N, CA, C and O atoms as a MOPAC input file, in Angstrom:
PM7 MOZYME 1SCF
protein

 N     17.17800 1  -112.02400 1   -55.15200 1
 C     16.99100 1  -112.95800 1   -53.96700 1
 C     17.72700 1  -111.75500 1   -52.96800 1
 O     18.93100 1  -111.62500 1   -53.19200 1
 N     17.08000 1  -110.73900 1   -51.74700 1
 C     17.75600 1  -110.00100 1   -51.23600 1
 C     17.44000 1  -110.07900 1   -49.67500 1
 O     16.30600 1  -110.50800 1   -49.46100 1
 N     18.03000 1  -109.82800 1   -48.76200 1
 C     18.53900 1  -109.91800 1   -47.93300 1
 C     18.06000 1  -111.24000 1   -46.65200 1
 O     17.30100 1  -111.55100 1   -45.73300 1
 N     19.66900 1  -111.77700 1   -47.85100 1
 C     19.33100 1  -113.72700 1   -47.84600 1
 C     20.27700 1  -113.72500 1   -46.15900 1
 O     21.30700 1  -113.12000 1   -45.86200 1
 N     19.65200 1  -114.40000 1   -45.55600 1
 C     20.08800 1  -115.13500 1   -44.11700 1
 C     21.40400 1  -116.16300 1   -44.93200 1
 O     21.71200 1  -116.22400 1   -46.12200 1
 N     21.95400 1  -116.86500 1   -43.76100 1
 C     23.01000 1  -117.80400 1   -44.13600 1
 C     22.81200 1  -119.09900 1   -44.95300 1
 O     23.69800 1  -119.60300 1   -45.64300 1
 N     21.49300 1  -119.61300 1   -44.79800 1
 C     21.67300 1  -120.68300 1   -44.89500 1
 C     20.69600 1  -120.23300 1   -46.39800 1
 O     20.64600 1  -121.04400 1   -47.32200 1
 N     20.04900 1  -119.04300 1   -46.48300 1
 C     19.74800 1  -118.58200 1   -48.20000 1
 C     21.47100 1  -118.25400 1   -49.60100 1
 O     21.62000 1  -118.70600 1   -50.73600 1
 N     22.22900 1  -117.49700 1   -48.92600 1
 C     23.75300 1  -117.23600 1   -49.19600 1
 C     24.12800 1  -119.07400 1   -49.22900 1
 O     24.14300 1  -119.49400 1   -50.38600 1
 N     24.38200 1  -120.02800 1   -48.28500 1
 C     24.54100 1  -121.00200 1   -49.20100 1
 C     23.98000 1  -122.10500 1   -49.96100 1
 O     24.62000 1  -122.76200 1   -50.78200 1
 N     22.56400 1  -122.31400 1   -49.60700 1
 C     21.78500 1  -122.90200 1   -50.73100 1
 C     22.03100 1  -121.94200 1   -52.11700 1
 O     22.14800 1  -122.59400 1   -53.15400 1
 N     22.15900 1  -119.87400 1   -52.29600 1
 C     22.33900 1  -119.54300 1   -53.88400 1
 C     23.61700 1  -120.08000 1   -54.18400 1
 O     23.74900 1  -120.22400 1   -55.39900 1
 N     24.97800 1  -120.55900 1   -53.27500 1
 C     26.24300 1  -120.79200 1   -53.95300 1
 C     26.30500 1  -122.02200 1   -53.93500 1
 O     27.40300 1  -122.46600 1   -54.26900 1
 N     25.21000 1  -123.06700 1   -53.55700 1
 C     25.21000 1  -123.99200 1   -53.53600 1
 C     24.71800 1  -124.23800 1   -55.63300 1
 O     25.48900 1  -124.48300 1   -56.56200 1
 N     23.31900 1  -124.04900 1   -55.65500 1
 C     23.02400 1  -123.22800 1   -56.55700 1
 C     24.50400 1  -123.46500 1   -57.95600 1
 O     24.46900 1  -124.30800 1   -58.85200 1
 N     25.52500 1  -122.55000 1   -57.74000 1
 C     25.82000 1  -121.97900 1   -58.67600 1
 C     27.46600 1  -123.59100 1   -58.72200 1
 O     28.67400 1  -123.56200 1   -58.95800 1
 N     26.71300 1  -124.41200 1   -58.44000 1
 C     27.32600 1  -125.71900 1   -58.32800 1
 C     29.11400 1  -125.48300 1   -57.41100 1
 O     30.16000 1  -126.04300 1   -57.74000 1
 N     28.92700 1  -124.54000 1   -56.30800 1
 C     30.15100 1  -124.25600 1   -55.51600 1
 C     29.66600 1  -125.15300 1   -54.10500 1
 O     28.51800 1  -125.52400 1   -53.86100 1
 N     30.82700 1  -125.37000 1   -53.30900 1
 C     30.96500 1  -126.92200 1   -53.06800 1
 C     30.84200 1  -125.34500 1   -51.48000 1
 O     31.35100 1  -124.24000 1   -51.66900 1
 N     30.26800 1  -125.62400 1   -50.45900 1
 C     30.29500 1  -124.83000 1   -49.18600 1
 C     30.67300 1  -125.42100 1   -47.70300 1
 O     30.34300 1  -126.59600 1   -47.54700 1
 N     31.06300 1  -125.03500 1   -47.03000 1
 C     31.57600 1  -125.93300 1   -46.10600 1
 C     31.29900 1  -124.84500 1   -44.61500 1
 O     32.09000 1  -123.94300 1   -44.33800 1
 N     30.77400 1  -124.97200 1   -44.26300 1
 C     30.37300 1  -123.68500 1   -42.78700 1
 C     31.09000 1  -123.93600 1   -41.89300 1
 O     30.93500 1  -125.15600 1   -41.83600 1
 N     32.14000 1  -123.56300 1   -40.73000 1
 C     33.10300 1  -123.89400 1   -39.69300 1
 C     32.36200 1  -122.65000 1   -38.63200 1
 O     31.96800 1  -121.51400 1   -38.89200 1
 N     32.38300 1  -123.45800 1   -37.32400 1
 C     32.19000 1  -122.54900 1   -36.43300 1
 C     32.52700 1  -120.90100 1   -35.79500 1
 O     32.17000 1  -119.78900 1   -35.40600 1
 N     33.45300 1  -121.83200 1   -36.07500 1
 C     34.48000 1  -120.68700 1   -35.63900 1
 C     35.98600 1  -120.38000 1   -36.40400 1
 O     36.22800 1  -120.97200 1   -37.45600 1
 N     36.72900 1  -119.66800 1   -35.97300 1
 C     38.35000 1  -119.78900 1   -36.28900 1
 C     39.44300 1  -120.57100 1   -36.02700 1
 O     40.49400 1  -120.57200 1   -36.66700 1
 N     39.15100 1  -121.28200 1   -35.00400 1
 C     40.30900 1  -122.13300 1   -34.99500 1
 C     40.02100 1  -123.29900 1   -35.88900 1
 O     40.79600 1  -123.79700 1   -36.70500 1
 N     38.54100 1  -123.73800 1   -35.55900 1
 C     38.61200 1  -125.20700 1   -36.50100 1
 C     38.47700 1  -124.74200 1   -38.36900 1
 O     38.39800 1  -125.48900 1   -39.34500 1
 N     38.49600 1  -123.08200 1   -38.28200 1
 C     38.28400 1  -122.14200 1   -39.81200 1
 C     39.57400 1  -123.14100 1   -40.30700 1
 O     39.78300 1  -123.86900 1   -41.27800 1
 N     40.54400 1  -122.63500 1   -38.70100 1
 C     42.29500 1  -123.00100 1   -39.65900 1
 C     42.42300 1  -123.90300 1   -40.37000 1
 O     43.03100 1  -123.77100 1   -41.43200 1
 N     41.78800 1  -125.29100 1   -39.91700 1
 C     42.32100 1  -126.84300 1   -39.39600 1
 C     41.25000 1  -127.20900 1   -41.01400 1
 O     41.48500 1  -128.21200 1   -41.68800 1
 N     40.17600 1  -126.24600 1   -41.37300 1
 C     39.74200 1  -126.91500 1   -42.05100 1
 C     40.86800 1  -126.02400 1   -44.03600 1
 O     41.25800 1  -126.68800 1   -44.99600 1
 N     40.96300 1  -124.76900 1   -43.87300 1
 C     41.73500 1  -124.15600 1   -44.59600 1
 C     43.47100 1  -125.29200 1   -44.24000 1
 O     44.10200 1  -125.53800 1   -45.26800 1
 N     43.66000 1  -125.47000 1   -43.82200 1
 C     45.07700 1  -126.73700 1   -43.69700 1
 C     44.76600 1  -127.74000 1   -44.38300 1
 O     45.71900 1  -128.30900 1   -44.91600 1
 N     43.22700 1  -128.38000 1   -44.65000 1
 C     43.43400 1  -129.66300 1   -44.50500 1
 C     42.19500 1  -129.40300 1   -47.01400 1
 O     42.19200 1  -129.96900 1   -48.10700 1
 N     41.67300 1  -128.44900 1   -46.45200 1
 C     41.15600 1  -128.80300 1   -48.33700 1
 C     40.89200 1  -127.22900 1   -49.05200 1
 O     40.05700 1  -126.80600 1   -49.85100 1
 N     42.39500 1  -126.43400 1   -48.11400 1
 C     42.88000 1  -124.90900 1   -49.62800 1
 C     41.38600 1  -125.12700 1   -50.03300 1
 O     40.65900 1  -125.96700 1   -50.56300 1
 N     41.34900 1  -123.82000 1   -49.44900 1
 C     38.99500 1  -123.45900 1   -50.24000 1
 C     39.70500 1  -122.60400 1   -50.83900 1
 O     40.75900 1  -122.21000 1   -50.34000 1
 N     39.03300 1  -121.94800 1   -52.59900 1
 C     39.32200 1  -121.39600 1   -53.25200 1
 C     38.91900 1  -119.73200 1   -52.45300 1
 O     39.75500 1  -118.86100 1   -52.69600 1
 N     37.91000 1  -119.37400 1   -51.69900 1
 C     37.35900 1  -118.59700 1   -51.19500 1
 C     37.22100 1  -118.82800 1   -49.57600 1
 O     37.32600 1  -119.91300 1   -49.00300 1
 N     37.04000 1  -117.93800 1   -49.15500 1
 C     36.88400 1  -118.03000 1   -47.73400 1
 C     36.16300 1  -116.62200 1   -47.72100 1
 O     36.57400 1  -115.62400 1   -48.31400 1
 N     34.42900 1  -116.75000 1   -46.54500 1
 C     33.49700 1  -115.79400 1   -46.21400 1
 C     33.09400 1  -116.12000 1   -44.54400 1
 O     32.41800 1  -116.87400 1   -43.84400 1
 N     34.15100 1  -114.82600 1   -44.47200 1
 C     34.30900 1  -114.74300 1   -43.35000 1
 C     32.73300 1  -113.80500 1   -42.53300 1
 O     32.38200 1  -112.76400 1   -43.08900 1
 N     31.78400 1  -114.37900 1   -41.03000 1
 C     30.56300 1  -113.49400 1   -41.13000 1
 C     31.65300 1  -112.59100 1   -39.44300 1
 O     32.31700 1  -113.24000 1   -38.63500 1
 N     31.44700 1  -110.93500 1   -39.42900 1
 C     32.26000 1  -110.72600 1   -38.02600 1
 C     31.79700 1  -110.96300 1   -36.43800 1
 O     32.13200 1  -110.48900 1   -35.35200 1
 N     30.83100 1  -111.97200 1   -36.91400 1
 C     29.93100 1  -112.44800 1   -35.45100 1
 C     30.50300 1  -113.93200 1   -35.34100 1
 O     29.81700 1  -114.84900 1   -34.89000 1
 N     32.62200 1  -114.20500 1   -36.06500 1
 C     32.94800 1  -115.69100 1   -34.87900 1
 C     32.75400 1  -115.49300 1   -33.56900 1
 O     32.59200 1  -114.50700 1   -32.85000 1
 N     32.82400 1  -117.06000 1   -33.37200 1
 C     32.70000 1  -117.54700 1   -32.16700 1
 C     34.81500 1  -117.67200 1   -31.21800 1
 O     34.98000 1  -118.89000 1   -31.15500 1
 N     35.31100 1  -117.41400 1   -30.99300 1
 C     36.44900 1  -117.18200 1   -30.03600 1
 C     37.23900 1  -115.99300 1   -30.68500 1
 O     37.25900 1  -115.01500 1   -29.93700 1
 N     37.78100 1  -115.84400 1   -31.66800 1
 C     38.03900 1  -114.56300 1   -32.14800 1
 C     37.12400 1  -114.50500 1   -33.00200 1
 O     36.63800 1  -115.52400 1   -33.49200 1
 N     36.52000 1  -112.58800 1   -33.50300 1
 C     35.72400 1  -112.20300 1   -34.15700 1
 C     36.09200 1  -112.57400 1   -35.48900 1
 O     37.01600 1  -113.38500 1   -35.55300 1
 N     35.55700 1  -112.14700 1   -36.65600 1
 C     35.51500 1  -111.97000 1   -37.72100 1
 C     36.79400 1  -110.62300 1   -38.47200 1
 O     37.64400 1  -110.76500 1   -39.35100 1
 N     36.54500 1  -109.83700 1   -37.94100 1
 C     37.78500 1  -108.83700 1   -38.38800 1
 C     39.47400 1  -109.00800 1   -37.80400 1
 O     40.44000 1  -108.47500 1   -38.35100 1
 N     39.54200 1  -110.05300 1   -36.32700 1
 C     40.50900 1  -110.78700 1   -36.05100 1
 C     41.20100 1  -111.64000 1   -36.76600 1
 O     42.41500 1  -111.84300 1   -36.72600 1
 N     40.23400 1  -112.23700 1   -37.55700 1
 C     40.15900 1  -113.46900 1   -38.00800 1
 C     40.77000 1  -112.94800 1   -39.28200 1
 O     41.96300 1  -113.06100 1   -39.56400 1
 N     39.68700 1  -112.26000 1   -40.16600 1
 C     40.21700 1  -111.68500 1   -41.01700 1
 C     41.80700 1  -110.97200 1   -41.51100 1
 O     42.22400 1  -111.13200 1   -42.65800 1
 N     42.33300 1  -110.43900 1   -40.80100 1
 C     43.41000 1  -109.84900 1   -40.36900 1
 C     44.88200 1  -110.58400 1   -40.37900 1
 O     45.99100 1  -110.12500 1   -40.65300 1
 N     44.40200 1  -112.10600 1   -39.91400 1
 C     44.84800 1  -113.18200 1   -39.31300 1
 C     45.10300 1  -114.23900 1   -40.20500 1
 O     46.18000 1  -114.83100 1   -40.15400 1
 N     44.43100 1  -114.47100 1   -40.83100 1
 C     44.45300 1  -115.29000 1   -42.12300 1
 C     45.12400 1  -114.35200 1   -43.49600 1
 O     45.84900 1  -114.88800 1   -44.33400 1
 N     44.81000 1  -113.15700 1   -43.53600 1
 C     45.38400 1  -112.89200 1   -44.65400 1
 C     47.20500 1  -112.42800 1   -44.05200 1
 O     47.95200 1  -112.01800 1   -44.94100 1
 N     47.66100 1  -112.50400 1   -42.91000 1
 C     48.80400 1  -112.72800 1   -43.05100 1
 C     49.28200 1  -114.62500 1   -42.95900 1
 O     50.45600 1  -114.97300 1   -42.83200 1
 N     48.40400 1  -115.37500 1   -43.03200 1
 C     49.22000 1  -116.62700 1   -43.51200 1
 C     48.73000 1  -117.29200 1   -44.89300 1
 O     48.96200 1  -118.48300 1   -45.10100 1
 N     47.95400 1  -116.39100 1   -45.96200 1
 C     47.67800 1  -116.86200 1   -46.89900 1
 C     46.53200 1  -116.05000 1   -47.88200 1
 O     45.48600 1  -115.63400 1   -47.38500 1
 N     46.78800 1  -115.90700 1   -49.05200 1
 C     46.44500 1  -115.30400 1   -50.38800 1
 C     45.05800 1  -115.76100 1   -51.18500 1
 O     44.77000 1  -115.35600 1   -52.31100 1
 N     44.23000 1  -116.70300 1   -50.37800 1
 C     43.11200 1  -116.76000 1   -50.91000 1
 C     42.40200 1  -115.31100 1   -50.57200 1
 O     42.78500 1  -114.49100 1   -49.73700 1
 N     41.25600 1  -115.22000 1   -51.45300 1
 C     39.96500 1  -114.25400 1   -51.22200 1
 C     39.62100 1  -114.29900 1   -49.44100 1
 O     40.07400 1  -114.94000 1   -48.49300 1
 N     38.72500 1  -113.39800 1   -49.59500 1
 C     38.30400 1  -113.20900 1   -48.41500 1
 C     36.91900 1  -112.38500 1   -48.98900 1
 O     36.90000 1  -111.70400 1   -50.01500 1
 N     35.88100 1  -112.59600 1   -48.16000 1
 C     34.74100 1  -111.62500 1   -48.45800 1
 C     34.48300 1  -111.31700 1   -46.99400 1
 O     35.34300 1  -112.10700 1   -46.60500 1
 N     33.95500 1  -110.76400 1   -45.75800 1
 C     33.82000 1  -110.75200 1   -44.67200 1
 C     32.26600 1  -109.72300 1   -44.47100 1
 O     31.73200 1  -108.64300 1   -44.72300 1
 N     32.17000 1  -110.55900 1   -44.06000 1
 C     30.39000 1  -110.08700 1   -44.01700 1
 C     29.99000 1  -109.62300 1   -42.22400 1
 O     29.85300 1  -110.35600 1   -41.24500 1
 N     29.87700 1  -107.87700 1   -42.37800 1
 C     28.85000 1  -107.31900 1   -41.14300 1
 C     28.25100 1  -106.70200 1   -40.85600 1
 O     27.40000 1  -106.45400 1   -41.71000 1
 N     28.13700 1  -106.10000 1   -39.83000 1
 C     26.81800 1  -105.74600 1   -38.99100 1
 C     26.92800 1  -104.04300 1   -39.70400 1
 O     25.91300 1  -103.36000 1   -39.84300 1
 N     28.59000 1  -103.44700 1   -40.17700 1
 C     28.74500 1  -102.08200 1   -40.27100 1
 C     27.83500 1  -101.23100 1   -41.86100 1
 O     27.59800 1  -101.69800 1   -42.97500 1
 N     27.63000 1  -100.27700 1   -41.43900 1
 C     27.71000 1  -100.23200 1   -42.94700 1
 C     28.34400 1   -98.70700 1   -43.19600 1
 O     28.36600 1   -97.88200 1   -42.28200 1
 N     28.85900 1   -98.42200 1   -44.53900 1
 C     28.92900 1   -96.80100 1   -45.44100 1
 C     30.53100 1   -97.84200 1   -44.93500 1
 O     30.66300 1   -98.89600 1   -44.31400 1
 N     31.69500 1   -96.70400 1   -45.70000 1
 C     33.17600 1   -96.54900 1   -45.89500 1
 C     33.88000 1   -96.45900 1   -45.29500 1
 O     35.02500 1   -96.45100 1   -45.74600 1
 N     33.64700 1   -96.33200 1   -43.85500 1
 C     34.64900 1   -96.90000 1   -42.52200 1
 C     34.40100 1   -98.72200 1   -42.65700 1
 O     35.15000 1   -99.69600 1   -42.58900 1
 N     34.00900 1   -98.66600 1   -42.71700 1
 C     33.34600 1  -100.43100 1   -43.10800 1
 C     34.10800 1  -100.57400 1   -43.40300 1
 O     35.18700 1  -100.49500 1   -42.81600 1
 N     33.78700 1  -100.96200 1   -44.88200 1
 C     34.25400 1  -101.22000 1   -46.25800 1
 C     35.89900 1  -100.94100 1   -45.99700 1
 O     36.47300 1  -101.97600 1   -45.65800 1
 N     36.90000 1   -99.58800 1   -46.09700 1
 C     38.46100 1   -99.31700 1   -45.11600 1
 C     39.03200 1  -100.08200 1   -44.55500 1
 O     40.06900 1  -100.68500 1   -44.83300 1
 N     38.01200 1  -100.12700 1   -43.22800 1
 C     38.81300 1  -101.40400 1   -41.88600 1
 C     38.20000 1  -102.81700 1   -42.53300 1
 O     38.79500 1  -103.81600 1   -42.12700 1
 N     37.36100 1  -103.01200 1   -43.25600 1
 C     37.74500 1  -104.53000 1   -44.47200 1
 C     38.73900 1  -104.85500 1   -44.34000 1
 O     39.38800 1  -105.48500 1   -43.50500 1
 N     39.02400 1  -103.93300 1   -46.12400 1
 C     40.60400 1  -103.72500 1   -46.99100 1
 C     41.33700 1  -103.00800 1   -45.82000 1
 O     41.72800 1  -102.01200 1   -46.42800 1
 N     41.60200 1  -102.91500 1   -45.05900 1
 C     42.84000 1  -103.20100 1   -43.96000 1
 C     42.90600 1  -104.07000 1   -43.36800 1
 O     44.06500 1  -104.29200 1   -43.02100 1
 N     42.03400 1  -104.93100 1   -42.94100 1
 C     42.36700 1  -105.65800 1   -42.55300 1
 C     43.00000 1  -107.17500 1   -43.54400 1
 O     43.53600 1  -108.20100 1   -43.12700 1
 N     42.64400 1  -106.73600 1   -44.99200 1
 C     43.17100 1  -107.86000 1   -45.20600 1
 C     41.61600 1  -108.46400 1   -46.09600 1
 O     41.61600 1  -109.51500 1   -46.73700 1
 N     40.57200 1  -107.69300 1   -45.97900 1
 C     39.68100 1  -108.57700 1   -47.22000 1
 C     39.26300 1  -107.93800 1   -48.24700 1
 O     39.15700 1  -106.71500 1   -48.15900 1
 N     38.93800 1  -108.58700 1   -49.42500 1
 C     38.68400 1  -108.36700 1   -50.87400 1
 C     37.83700 1  -107.49500 1   -50.39600 1
 O     38.10400 1  -106.40900 1   -49.88100 1
 N     36.46000 1  -108.14100 1   -50.62800 1
 C     34.92700 1  -107.61700 1   -50.33300 1
 C     34.40700 1  -107.38500 1   -48.92900 1
 O     34.37300 1  -108.35400 1   -48.17100 1
 N     34.00400 1  -106.21700 1   -48.51100 1
 C     33.20100 1  -106.65900 1   -47.30500 1
 C     31.74100 1  -106.26700 1   -48.18100 1
 O     31.59200 1  -105.40300 1   -49.04500 1
 N     30.74300 1  -107.23500 1   -47.61900 1
 C     29.54600 1  -107.42500 1   -47.66000 1
 C     28.35500 1  -106.77300 1   -45.92600 1
 O     28.44800 1  -107.38100 1   -44.86000 1
 N     27.48700 1  -105.63600 1   -46.08500 1
 C     26.64700 1  -105.41600 1   -44.81300 1
 C     25.74800 1  -106.16700 1   -44.97000 1
 O     25.26800 1  -106.33500 1   -46.09100 1
 N     25.31300 1  -106.77900 1   -43.93800 1
 C     24.73500 1  -107.29200 1   -43.55800 1
 C     22.78200 1  -107.13400 1   -43.45200 1
 O     22.63800 1  -105.95400 1   -43.13000 1
 N     22.30600 1  -107.34400 1   -43.49300 1
 C     21.79300 1  -108.36000 1   -44.14200 1
 C     22.30900 1  -108.81400 1   -45.99700 1
 O     21.60400 1  -107.92300 1   -46.47200 1
 N     22.68300 1  -109.19800 1   -46.73500 1
 C     23.26100 1  -108.89500 1   -48.09000 1
 C     22.62900 1  -109.58000 1   -49.25600 1
 O     22.02400 1  -110.58700 1   -48.89100 1
 N     22.57000 1  -109.34400 1   -50.63000 1
 C     21.65900 1  -109.75100 1   -50.72800 1
 C     22.73700 1  -110.79900 1   -51.69300 1
 O     23.87300 1  -110.70800 1   -52.15800 1
 N     21.66500 1  -111.78700 1   -51.67000 1
 C     22.69100 1  -112.80300 1   -52.35900 1
 C     22.70200 1  -112.83000 1   -53.56900 1
 O     23.11600 1  -113.92200 1   -53.96000 1
 N     22.40200 1  -112.03300 1   -54.51200 1
 C     22.72200 1  -112.16200 1   -56.06300 1
 C     23.94700 1  -111.23900 1   -56.30800 1
 O     24.63700 1  -111.33100 1   -57.32300 1
 N     24.27300 1  -109.94000 1   -54.86700 1
 C     26.06200 1  -109.29300 1   -55.71800 1
 C     26.25400 1  -110.23300 1   -55.11400 1
 O     27.06500 1  -110.88400 1   -55.77300 1
 N     25.92500 1  -110.93700 1   -53.91200 1
 C     26.83100 1  -112.00600 1   -52.64400 1
 C     27.40400 1  -113.42200 1   -54.04900 1
 O     28.30300 1  -114.20600 1   -53.74400 1
 N     27.02600 1  -113.46600 1   -54.83300 1
 C     27.12200 1  -114.49300 1   -55.75300 1
 C     27.94900 1  -114.29500 1   -56.92700 1
 O     28.73700 1  -115.06200 1   -57.48000 1
 N     27.49200 1  -112.72100 1   -57.27700 1
 C     28.35400 1  -111.96300 1   -58.38400 1
 C     29.89800 1  -112.22000 1   -58.05300 1
 O     30.62900 1  -112.91300 1   -58.76100 1
 N     30.33500 1  -111.50400 1   -56.76300 1
 C     31.24700 1  -110.95600 1   -55.69900 1
 C     32.06500 1  -112.10900 1   -56.20400 1
 O     32.81700 1  -111.90600 1   -57.15800 1
 N     31.96300 1  -113.74500 1   -55.45100 1
 C     31.94600 1  -114.57500 1   -55.50300 1
 C     32.64700 1  -114.85500 1   -56.85400 1
 O     33.81800 1  -115.21500 1   -56.98100 1
 N     31.77300 1  -114.63900 1   -57.81900 1
 C     32.43600 1  -114.86100 1   -59.12600 1
 C     33.17300 1  -114.20100 1   -59.44000 1
 O     33.66100 1  -114.73600 1   -60.43500 1
 N     33.78200 1  -113.06600 1   -59.22000 1
 C     34.33500 1  -112.83100 1   -59.77700 1
 C     36.15500 1  -112.05300 1   -59.01500 1
 O     37.17600 1  -111.50600 1   -59.43200 1
 N     35.57000 1  -112.49500 1   -57.78600 1
 C     36.94300 1  -113.26300 1   -56.86000 1
 C     37.82000 1  -114.62700 1   -57.51300 1
 O     38.95700 1  -114.75300 1   -57.96700 1
 N     36.88000 1  -115.38400 1   -57.34300 1
 C     36.90300 1  -117.05400 1   -58.01000 1
 C     37.83200 1  -116.85100 1   -59.62500 1
 O     38.67600 1  -117.67900 1   -59.96700 1
 N     37.47600 1  -115.59200 1   -60.49200 1
 C     37.98300 1  -116.20900 1   -61.97200 1
 C     39.70800 1  -115.00700 1   -61.30700 1
 O     40.90400 1  -115.19200 1   -61.53000 1
 N     39.17600 1  -114.16900 1   -60.70000 1
 C     40.34300 1  -112.98200 1   -60.73400 1
 C     41.54800 1  -114.10600 1   -60.33100 1
 O     42.62000 1  -114.35500 1   -60.88200 1
 N     41.05600 1  -114.53900 1   -59.41900 1
 C     42.09300 1  -115.87400 1   -58.69700 1
 C     42.52700 1  -116.21900 1   -59.10900 1
 O     43.73500 1  -115.98100 1   -59.07500 1
 N     41.93400 1  -117.24200 1   -60.02100 1
 C     41.78400 1  -118.35600 1   -61.01600 1
 C     42.99100 1  -118.16600 1   -62.02500 1
 O     43.88700 1  -118.95600 1   -62.32200 1
 N     42.68800 1  -116.61400 1   -62.55000 1
 C     43.89600 1  -116.09300 1   -63.07700 1
 C     44.76000 1  -116.38700 1   -63.34000 1
 O     45.40300 1  -116.78700 1   -64.31100 1
 N     44.85400 1  -116.06500 1   -61.85300 1
 C     46.32900 1  -115.52400 1   -60.77200 1
 C     47.56400 1  -117.04000 1   -60.92100 1
 O     48.73800 1  -117.22900 1   -61.23600 1
 N     46.41800 1  -117.80400 1   -60.48200 1
 C     47.42500 1  -119.42900 1   -60.42000 1
 C     47.96000 1  -119.89300 1   -60.94600 1
 O     48.45300 1  -120.94900 1   -60.54800 1

């Protein structure tokens, strides 16, 4: 599947037996982070209240949970900026759901080995 929408991404991850929760903004995301201790966070750069870049940077300061940042930018600068902000992976939207699933799987395997 290519050029996935958010709905496609959620369905693809759920198909791999992953629990998925969508939160609309950074403050609610922080609340859910504390309540659920997710194994991984996917952030869209177009978040309400705090943009995804800033949310990524803030999250990295308080948790070591793997972070995937989805954005509209393309190329090496966007990837470098995302890594500098604390993301483990940056994917341009629309992203390929197979690539996203593979990156989620790789991050979860790596993270689980560390814990």
